[in-house]
VOGU-3710 file (C-alpha; in Angstrom, 3 decimals, decimal comma):
1> mpvrhliaav> 0,000/0,000/0,000  1,521/3,352/-1,045  2,254/5,937/1,608  0,179/9,083/1,222  1,608/12,529/1,927  -0,148/15,790/2,675  0,030/18,606/0,129  -1,640/21,186/2,385  -1,417/22,180/6,044  -4,152/20,566/8,116
11> yvqdpatrev> -5,388/21,112/11,668  -6,800/18,055/13,465  -7,533/17,142/17,062  -5,697/14,112/18,454  -8,433/11,704/19,606  -6,359/10,435/22,549  -5,036/13,696/24,006  -7,529/16,221/22,530  -4,480/18,270/21,527  -4,686/20,304/18,301
21> lillpgespa> -2,147/19,013/15,806  -0,812/21,020/12,881  0,200/18,731/10,045  2,361/20,316/7,359  2,706/19,541/3,643  4,958/16,546/3,007  4,071/14,795/6,281  2,604/11,300/6,349  0,555/11,024/9,574  -0,250/7,786/11,421
31> peiaalitnp> -3,326/5,929/10,112  -5,539/6,892/13,082  -4,681/10,591/12,540  -4,939/10,302/8,740  -8,497/8,967/9,121  -9,472/12,323/10,677  -8,466/14,224/7,513  -11,636/14,126/5,412  -10,717/16,641/2,707  -9,438/14,653/-0,302
41> dawdapappv> -7,692/17,772/-1,657  -5,255/17,682/1,286  -3,600/14,501/-0,045  -1,115/13,983/-2,888  -2,821/10,861/-4,278  -6,380/9,591/-4,291  -7,450/7,319/-1,474  -6,831/3,632/-2,082  -9,934/1,748/-3,214  -12,025/0,333/-0,416
51> etevveveev> -12,943/-3,306/-0,777  -16,640/-3,940/-0,421  -18,383/-7,179/0,361  -21,174/-8,220/-1,976  -24,187/-9,642/-0,193  -26,896/-11,462/-2,099  -30,458/-10,747/-1,055  -33,232/-13,222/-1,660  -36,379/-11,758/-3,156  -39,570/-12,450/-1,220
61> evtvsrsatg> -43,030/-12,273/-2,786  -45,774/-10,830/-0,599  -49,417/-11,598/-1,291  -52,496/-10,164/0,367  -55,824/-11,904/0,106  -58,971/-9,958/-0,718  -60,574/-11,007/2,553  -57,756/-9,355/4,522  -57,994/-6,074/2,578  -61,791/-6,062/2,862
71> aaeeetaeag> -61,588/-6,520/6,637  -59,119/-3,617/6,904  -61,450/-1,341/4,919  -64,393/-2,297/7,130  -62,382/-1,513/10,288  -61,434/1,893/8,862  -65,042/2,683/8,006  -66,261/1,713/11,489  -63,524/3,573/13,376  -63,343/6,838/11,455
81> gggarkappr> -66,733/7,216/9,892  -65,710/6,410/6,345  -62,649/8,493/5,500  -60,657/11,623/5,999  -62,250/15,023/5,511  -60,582/17,613/3,372  -59,749/20,892/5,108  -61,402/24,003/3,662  -59,127/26,208/1,525  -57,344/29,013/3,358
91> rprssgss> -58,263/32,552/2,444  -55,684/35,303/2,550  -56,251/37,966/5,162  -57,055/41,393/3,821  -54,690/44,180/4,765  -57,442/46,770/5,159  -59,076/47,479/8,517  -62,752/46,751/9,031
//
């Protein structure tokens, strides 16, 4: 794995000591400090590619019977009275005094 060097001065906080570190161009910080530098323009080379793990997902088919959907509609009608009511449109207030 190639060693990456900074091409710009960077300020980071050491996670162990909470001390502010000033890293200068040309330095190659330790991996735990380098992970804190999130600006890719601060480095001389692009980040090495990250290996990803491919996970296969099995597709599952979901079916709903008509009797189940009919029962849900009946429960909604009994509980709420048949559906949601639409709110009346809002009217702008007039700026004149009455």
